[in-house]
RONU-615759 format. One record per residue (C-alpha): residue in one letter; y, x, z; residue number from 0. Coordinates in Angstrom, 2 decimals. Layout:
// residues N
R   type        py        px        pz   seq
R      a         Y         X         Z   NUM
...
This chain:
// residues 407
R   type        py        px        pz   seq
R      m     70.09      1.86     -3.32     0
R      k     68.22      4.78     -1.64     1
R      k     67.18      2.87      0.67     2
R      y     65.26      0.44     -2.07     3
R      l     63.68      3.49     -4.19     4
R      k     62.43      4.88     -0.49     5
R      v     60.04      1.51      0.19     6
R      s     59.53      1.54     -4.07     7
R      a     58.16      4.59     -3.41     8
R      a     56.51      4.05     -0.14     9
R      l     54.91      0.70     -1.73    10
R      a     53.65      2.59     -5.15    11
R      l     52.01      5.50     -2.72    12
R      i     50.03      2.59     -0.70    13
R      a     49.04      1.39     -4.09    14
R      i     47.99      4.43     -5.49    15
R      l     45.44      4.70     -2.32    16
R      i     44.39      1.50     -2.47    17
R      v     43.37      1.92     -5.76    18
R      a     41.94      5.81     -5.18    19
R      g     40.32      3.96     -2.35    20
R      f     38.28      1.39     -4.32    21
R      m     37.52      4.02     -7.31    22
R      m     36.00      6.14     -4.64    23
R      r     33.92      3.26     -2.98    24
R      q     32.88      2.69     -6.54    25
R      h     31.51      6.35     -7.64    26
R      y     30.60      7.18     -3.60    27
R      p     31.12     10.43     -3.92    28
R      v     28.35     12.53     -1.85    29
R      v     28.94     12.76      1.57    30
R      s     27.27     15.30      4.26    31
R      i     25.13     12.65      5.93    32
R      p     22.10     11.79      4.88    33
R      i     20.37      8.47      4.68    34
R      k     16.94      8.64      6.79    35
R      i     14.04      7.18      5.61    36
R      g     10.90      7.64      8.32    37
R      v      7.71      8.07      6.98    38
R      l      4.95      7.58      8.69    39
R      h      1.11      8.61      7.58    40
R      s     -1.88     10.00      8.73    41
R      l     -1.52     14.21      7.87    42
R      t     -4.52     14.64     10.18    43
R      g     -7.93     12.94     11.09    44
R      t    -10.32     10.61      9.27    45
R      m     -7.50      8.96      7.08    46
R      a     -5.65     11.98      6.05    47
R      v     -7.23     12.05      2.46    48
R      n     -5.88      8.87      1.89    49
R      e     -3.37      8.72      3.10    50
R      k     -1.16     12.60      2.53    51
R      p     -0.89     11.52     -0.84    52
R      l      1.13      8.08      0.27    53
R      v      3.65     10.94      1.88    54
R      d      4.03     12.90     -2.25    55
R      a      4.44      9.39     -3.74    56
R      v      7.43      8.53     -1.52    57
R      r      8.68     12.35     -1.99    58
R      l      9.07     11.93     -5.74    59
R      a     10.72      8.57     -5.52    60
R      v     13.49     10.12     -2.92    61
R      k     13.34     13.30     -5.04    62
R      e     14.83     11.00     -8.30    63
R      i     16.90      8.85     -6.52    64
R      n     18.85     12.02     -4.81    65
R      a     18.45     13.64     -8.79    66
R      q     20.54     10.30     -9.57    67
R      g     23.08     10.80     -7.22    68
R      g     21.49      9.54     -4.37    69
R      l     22.62      6.21     -2.23    70
R      l     26.16      5.30     -1.38    71
R      g     27.15      9.01     -1.98    72
R      q     24.80      9.81      0.18    73
R      s     21.73     11.85      0.12    74
R      v     18.05     10.35      0.79    75
R      e     16.11     12.27      3.64    76
R      m     13.18     11.78      4.64    77
R      v     11.87     12.04      8.16    78
R      v      7.40     12.94      8.27    79
R      a      5.34     12.17     11.54    80
R      d      2.28     12.30     11.85    81
R      g     -0.36      8.93     13.07    82
R      k     -3.35     11.43     13.25    83
R      s     -5.24      8.05     12.07    84
R      d     -4.80      6.99     15.72    85
R      p     -3.29      3.16     15.85    86
R      k     -1.42      4.58     19.46    87
R      v      0.15      7.38     17.57    88
R      f      1.35      5.40     15.07    89
R      a      2.95      3.28     17.41    90
R      a      4.92      5.65     19.44    91
R      e      5.87      7.67     16.02    92
R      a      7.56      4.44     15.07    93
R      e      9.31      3.98     18.24    94
R      r     10.35      7.47     18.23    95
R      l     11.35      7.23     14.12    96
R      i     13.14      4.00     14.98    97
R      e     15.59      5.05     18.77    98
R      k     15.29      8.90     17.84    99
R      d     15.85      9.77     14.23   100
R      r     17.82      6.50     13.79   101
R      v     15.79      6.30      9.87   102
R      s     17.24      2.77      8.21   103
R      v     13.49      2.11      7.13   104
R      l      9.58      2.70      7.32   105
R      f      7.36      3.70      5.21   106
R      g      3.81      4.28      6.16   107
R      c      0.22      2.91      7.55   108
R      w     -3.03      2.77      6.00   109
R      t     -5.57      0.86      8.54   110
R      s     -4.99     -2.75      9.42   111
R      a     -5.29     -1.20     12.97   112
R      c     -1.91      0.82     12.51   113
R      r      0.04     -1.34     11.12   114
R      k     -0.70     -3.81     13.80   115
R      a      0.53     -1.35     16.21   116
R      v      3.49     -0.55     14.49   117
R      k      4.18     -4.47     13.65   118
R      p      5.49     -5.19     17.42   119
R      i      7.66     -1.84     17.19   120
R      v      9.56     -3.44     14.17   121
R      e      9.91     -6.58     15.25   122
R      k     11.06     -5.86     18.37   123
R      h     14.14     -3.55     17.22   124
R      r     14.71     -5.79     13.92   125
R      h     13.88     -2.90     11.78   126
R      l     11.81     -2.56      8.73   127
R      l      8.24     -1.31      7.45   128
R      f      6.88     -1.65      3.80   129
R      y      3.47     -0.68      3.84   130
R      p      1.84     -0.01      0.65   131
R      v     -2.36     -0.70      0.84   132
R      q     -4.63     -3.61      0.41   133
R      y     -5.29     -5.15      2.99   134
R      e     -7.01     -8.67      5.01   135
R      g     -4.33    -10.79      4.67   136
R      m     -3.48    -13.73      7.70   137
R      e     -0.48    -12.28      8.85   138
R      q      3.15    -12.26      7.84   139
R      s      6.20    -10.70      9.68   140
R      a      9.75    -11.11      9.02   141
R      n     10.13     -7.44      9.22   142
R      i      7.17     -5.94      6.89   143
R      l      7.28     -5.45      3.06   144
R      y      3.86     -5.61      2.24   145
R      t      3.68     -4.25     -1.04   146
R      g     -0.41     -3.62     -1.31   147
R      a     -2.37     -6.40     -2.60   148
R      a     -3.21     -9.39     -0.87   149
R      p     -6.91    -10.93     -0.43   150
R      n     -6.31    -13.49     -2.70   151
R      q     -5.34    -10.62     -5.32   152
R      q     -8.20     -7.78     -4.44   153
R      i    -10.62     -9.29     -2.02   154
R      v    -11.59    -12.89     -3.39   155
R      p    -11.51    -12.27     -7.19   156
R      g    -13.26     -8.71     -6.40   157
R      t    -16.19    -10.59     -4.86   158
R      r    -16.19    -13.17     -7.64   159
R      w    -16.88    -10.89    -10.05   160
R      a    -19.29     -8.85     -8.11   161
R      m    -21.32    -11.74     -8.40   162
R      r    -21.19    -12.98    -11.44   163
R      t    -21.56     -9.27    -12.82   164
R      f    -24.27     -8.32    -10.76   165
R      g    -25.89    -11.05     -8.46   166
R      p    -25.81    -13.12     -5.43   167
R      r    -27.58    -11.44     -2.98   168
R      v    -25.13     -9.38     -1.21   169
R      y    -24.78     -6.28      1.24   170
R      l    -21.81     -5.61      3.35   171
R      v    -20.86     -2.26      4.99   172
R      g    -17.40     -1.47      6.73   173
R      s    -15.85      0.16      9.06   174
R      d    -15.33     -1.30     12.44   175
R      y    -12.21     -2.40     12.91   176
R      v     -9.81     -5.33     11.54   177
R      f     -9.58     -4.47      7.93   178
R      p    -13.31     -4.71      6.89   179
R      r    -14.02     -7.49      9.98   180
R      t    -11.34     -9.70      8.10   181
R      a    -12.22     -8.79      4.69   182
R      n    -16.00     -9.75      5.60   183
R      i    -15.44    -12.96      6.85   184
R      i    -13.80    -13.92      3.83   185
R      i    -16.54    -12.76      1.50   186
R      g    -18.91    -13.83      3.41   187
R      d    -17.40    -17.12      3.58   188
R      l    -16.75    -16.80     -0.45   189
R      v    -20.44    -15.88     -1.23   190
R      n    -22.16    -18.84      1.01   191
R      a    -19.76    -21.44     -0.32   192
R      s    -20.71    -19.83     -4.02   193
R      g    -24.64    -20.43     -3.71   194
R      g    -25.11    -16.86     -2.69   195
R      k    -26.55    -14.63     -0.33   196
R      i    -25.78    -11.83      2.65   197
R      l    -28.67     -9.67      3.26   198
R      d    -26.79     -7.98      5.91   199
R      e    -23.50     -6.69      7.86   200
R      r    -23.21     -3.59      9.22   201
R      y    -20.30     -1.38     10.42   202
R      l    -19.40      2.12     11.49   203
R      p    -16.91      3.52     14.04   204
R      l    -14.18      4.76     12.04   205
R      g    -14.86      8.23     10.62   206
R      g    -18.76      7.70     11.86   207
R      t    -21.39      9.58      9.68   208
R      d    -24.68      8.10     11.11   209
R      v    -25.67      6.27      7.93   210
R      a    -29.44      6.62      8.01   211
R      e    -30.17      3.29      9.13   212
R      i    -27.96      1.44      7.07   213
R      i    -29.20      3.06      4.06   214
R      k    -32.73      2.40      5.00   215
R      d    -31.95     -1.43      5.49   216
R      i    -30.16     -1.31      1.78   217
R      a    -33.39     -0.11      0.84   218
R      r    -35.57     -2.62      2.28   219
R      k    -33.73     -5.25      1.37   220
R      q    -33.17     -4.35     -2.54   221
R      p    -29.68     -6.20     -2.72   222
R      d    -27.78     -7.26     -6.24   223
R      v    -24.84     -5.46     -5.22   224
R      v    -23.25     -3.66     -1.67   225
R      l    -19.66     -4.54     -1.31   226
R      n    -17.94     -1.67      0.39   227
R      t    -14.93     -1.29      3.33   228
R      l    -15.58      1.83      4.62   229
R      n    -12.42      3.49      5.61   230
R      g    -12.12      7.33      5.30   231
R      d    -14.70     10.01      5.21   232
R      s    -17.20      8.21      6.14   233
R      n    -17.65      7.02      2.47   234
R      a    -18.56     10.80      1.97   235
R      a    -21.86     10.69      3.87   236
R      f    -22.34      7.09      2.54   237
R      f    -21.81      8.18     -1.11   238
R      s    -24.58     11.08     -0.56   239
R      a    -27.00      9.31      0.82   240
R      l    -27.37      6.45     -1.33   241
R      v    -28.03      9.44     -3.56   242
R      k    -30.34     11.38     -1.37   243
R      a    -32.53      7.75     -1.08   244
R      g    -32.62      7.12     -4.89   245
R      l    -29.82      4.46     -4.91   246
R      g    -27.35      6.19     -7.00   247
R      d    -27.89      3.60     -9.18   248
R      l    -27.19      0.69     -7.04   249
R      p    -24.14     -1.55     -7.78   250
R      l    -21.58     -0.82     -5.19   251
R      v    -18.08     -1.96     -5.20   252
R      s    -15.68     -0.30     -2.76   253
R      f    -12.53     -2.25     -2.04   254
R      s    -10.95      1.00      0.21   255
R      v    -11.49      4.13     -1.73   256
R      e     -8.73      5.11     -4.40   257
R      e     -8.90      7.92     -6.71   258
R      s     -7.96     10.40     -4.56   259
R      g    -10.95      9.51     -1.95   260
R      m    -13.35      8.84     -4.73   261
R      q    -12.39     12.55     -6.03   262
R      a    -12.64     14.09     -2.24   263
R      w    -15.76     12.57     -1.63   264
R      n    -17.39     12.18     -4.64   265
R      g    -17.35      8.93     -5.40   266
R      g    -18.09      9.58     -9.23   267
R      q    -21.93     10.44     -8.15   268
R      l    -23.49      7.01     -8.29   269
R      t    -23.68      5.47    -11.59   270
R      r    -22.13      2.01    -11.17   271
R      h    -19.34      2.64     -8.51   272
R      y    -16.93      0.58     -8.95   273
R      g    -13.36     -0.18     -7.43   274
R      v    -10.96     -3.03     -7.17   275
R      w     -7.06     -2.18     -6.94   276
R      s     -3.60     -3.33     -8.91   277
R      y     -3.34      0.04    -10.66   278
R      f     -5.05      3.04    -12.08   279
R      q     -4.04      6.41    -12.93   280
R      s     -5.71      5.97    -16.24   281
R      l     -3.50      2.86    -17.62   282
R      t     -1.66      3.23    -20.80   283
R      g      2.18      2.40    -21.14   284
R      e      5.22      4.65    -20.98   285
R      g      6.49      3.61    -17.84   286
R      n      3.10      4.86    -15.89   287
R      d      2.83      7.87    -18.39   288
R      r      6.10      8.79    -17.19   289
R      f      5.14      8.55    -13.57   290
R      v      1.95      9.92    -13.52   291
R      t      3.66     13.33    -15.32   292
R      a      6.79     13.23    -12.91   293
R      y      4.32     13.60    -10.11   294
R      k      1.46     16.15    -11.91   295
R      a      4.95     18.50    -12.42   296
R      c      5.60     18.02     -8.98   297
R      f      1.74     18.49     -6.85   298
R      g     -0.02     20.33     -9.49   299
R      a     -1.76     19.05    -12.68   300
R      d     -5.31     18.30    -10.53   301
R      r     -3.35     15.89     -8.52   302
R      v     -4.97     12.14     -8.58   303
R      i     -2.59      9.03     -8.11   304
R      s     -3.96      5.67     -6.54   305
R      a     -2.71      1.86     -6.51   306
R      p     -1.22      2.57     -2.67   307
R      m      0.72      5.63     -4.17   308
R      e      1.79      3.51     -6.53   309
R      a      2.99      0.90     -4.36   310
R      a      4.94      3.40     -1.75   311
R      y      6.67      4.74     -4.80   312
R      a      7.71      1.28     -5.90   313
R      g      8.14      0.52     -2.37   314
R      v     11.22      2.99     -2.10   315
R      n     12.68      1.87     -5.45   316
R      l     12.41     -1.53     -4.61   317
R      w     14.20     -0.71     -0.98   318
R      a     17.01      1.95     -3.25   319
R      q     17.71     -1.06     -5.29   320
R      t     18.44     -3.15     -2.16   321
R      v     20.49     -0.91     -0.76   322
R      q     22.74     -0.23     -3.76   323
R      e     23.01     -4.32     -4.00   324
R      v     24.45     -4.86     -0.88   325
R      n     26.13     -1.29     -0.01   326
R      s     24.60     -0.86      3.15   327
R      s     21.29      0.93      4.20   328
R      e     20.98     -0.86      7.66   329
R      p     18.03     -3.24      7.62   330
R      g     19.51     -6.22      9.05   331
R      r     21.63     -6.40      5.85   332
R      v     18.81     -5.12      3.77   333
R      d     16.14     -7.06      4.52   334
R      p     17.07    -11.16      3.24   335
R      a     18.65     -8.99     -0.15   336
R      l     14.86     -7.57     -0.84   337
R      l     13.33    -11.05     -0.98   338
R      r     14.87    -11.41     -4.77   339
R      q     14.25     -7.97     -5.91   340
R      s     12.39     -7.02     -9.24   341
R      i     11.85     -3.40    -10.89   342
R      k      9.95     -1.87    -13.30   343
R      s      7.32      0.18    -12.14   344
R      p      4.45      2.13    -12.98   345
R      a      1.76     -1.27    -12.64   346
R      g      4.23     -3.20    -14.87   347
R      i      7.39     -5.44    -13.79   348
R      t      7.43     -5.65     -9.69   349
R      a      8.31     -8.70     -8.31   350
R      v      8.89     -9.77     -4.45   351
R      d      7.49    -13.35     -3.70   352
R      a     10.16    -14.58     -1.12   353
R      d      7.67    -17.16      0.34   354
R      t      4.97    -14.57      1.11   355
R      r      7.24    -11.04      1.30   356
R      h      4.36     -9.59     -0.71   357
R      l      4.23     -8.76     -4.47   358
R      w      2.98    -10.38     -7.30   359
R      k     -0.24     -8.07     -8.64   360
R      m     -2.21     -7.69    -11.41   361
R      m     -6.14     -7.67    -10.19   362
R      r     -8.24     -4.65    -11.93   363
R      v    -11.85     -3.54    -11.70   364
R      g    -12.79      0.43    -12.64   365
R      k    -15.76      1.85    -13.22   366
R      v    -15.70      5.58    -11.45   367
R      s    -16.09      8.21    -13.60   368
R      p    -17.62     11.82    -12.41   369
R      n    -13.88     13.00    -11.84   370
R      g    -13.27     10.47     -9.43   371
R      q    -11.17      8.24    -11.92   372
R      f    -11.62      5.06    -12.64   373
R      e    -12.15      2.88    -16.27   374
R      q    -10.58     -0.24    -16.16   375
R      v    -13.42     -2.90    -17.22   376
R      f    -11.66     -6.23    -16.15   377
R      a     -8.58     -7.26    -15.35   378
R      s     -6.15    -10.86    -14.54   379
R      s     -5.15    -12.36    -17.22   380
R      a     -1.93    -12.07    -15.90   381
R      p     -0.14    -10.96    -12.13   382
R      l     -1.07    -13.32     -9.56   383
R      r      1.02    -14.65     -6.86   384
R      p      0.00    -13.35     -3.62   385
R      s     -1.28    -15.68     -0.73   386
R      q     -1.87    -13.70      2.53   387
R      w     -4.43    -16.88      3.46   388
R      p     -6.67    -17.64      0.46   389
R      g     -5.81    -20.89     -1.31   390
R      y     -8.74    -22.38     -0.77   391
R      r     -8.46    -23.14      2.35   392
R      s     -5.52    -23.96      4.49   393
R      r     -3.95    -21.88      6.89   394
R      d     -5.42    -23.16      9.81   395
R      s     -9.00    -23.39      8.30   396
R      w     -8.67    -19.60      8.05   397
R      q     -7.42    -19.40     11.84   398
R      a    -10.45    -21.86     12.90   399
R      l    -12.83    -19.63     11.02   400
R      l    -11.03    -16.56     12.32   401
R      e    -11.44    -17.80     15.89   402
R      g    -14.89    -18.85     15.40   403
R      s    -16.24    -14.99     14.01   404
R      r    -15.01    -13.27     16.87   405
R      p    -16.92    -12.77     19.78   406
């Protein structure tokens, strides 16, 4: 009898321990080891004005997650690295964050040159990068989730809107690297197919400010609209020179300058200046009001919020939701489950398109106000399904066009 009681007591104890263990797993008591995430953006150099705010957007998302108890009983810790506006530095820092700091995911990059430098690093390590900026498309990676707009969500409809609104005679200005070059191939193809005309196509080195010849050429050719793919602080010189040349009322559509850039580089001094994005801070709605209020409470009432910032914030929350679902922060387990995620974000319902690894997004056109904010003047009727190879050509046709355009 005593032996029976001892066995029964032991079995009861085991049962209690099993239940306790299950309950602990369910409630995730906070442990001291954090989940590290890598945040890789330019804190210095020509892209710093654009990229520093994205670090703050990630920081806000992490703060909110930790305030709700973290993930899997662990806090989330940011490991921030400065890419210094240099693709080689981005690649080296991505390698360090993955190998030395053992981060579970990377959030980062702005320019396509930097993303393309990081892409082989995350692929080699079978890791995961969230890329938050609109871009030229023509790419897909099993290790990148693209949370910015694909070309059919920005470049293509933005060009069509500009030609329909201002006229078919188009002048192209851009920075001399991957995104502007490829974007202008797409734009040129679309303009020619629509019966329009590209008057000229001019480039500045990334960070370049010598715009005098470009301004003279624009004044001479008098385009209906200028489509601008300059990145970084080259825009400050370009905007100022247009005003000094008496071209401040020339229609200008910028594809890479968001609210913080417009504010820093005085983009609102041009009376007919427009931006094409999926999100504006000025959008109304409870979700966006809450996001804007929380951001300003953390970082200052004078701070502004852009589409890439919203995409960075949404990306962290998509990742966190997936971590909770799969009960792991390991990239190999998180990555496939990302493809079935959707969340409520400041821009509305944010859903991942499993076929392309991009997000469904609205296309919006905003007129720039003197304070650098956008007043929406046009929007798509519904979110657009992403296509990194714009659908009016096949993927093979785009590849052939790109190859034929390379020197």
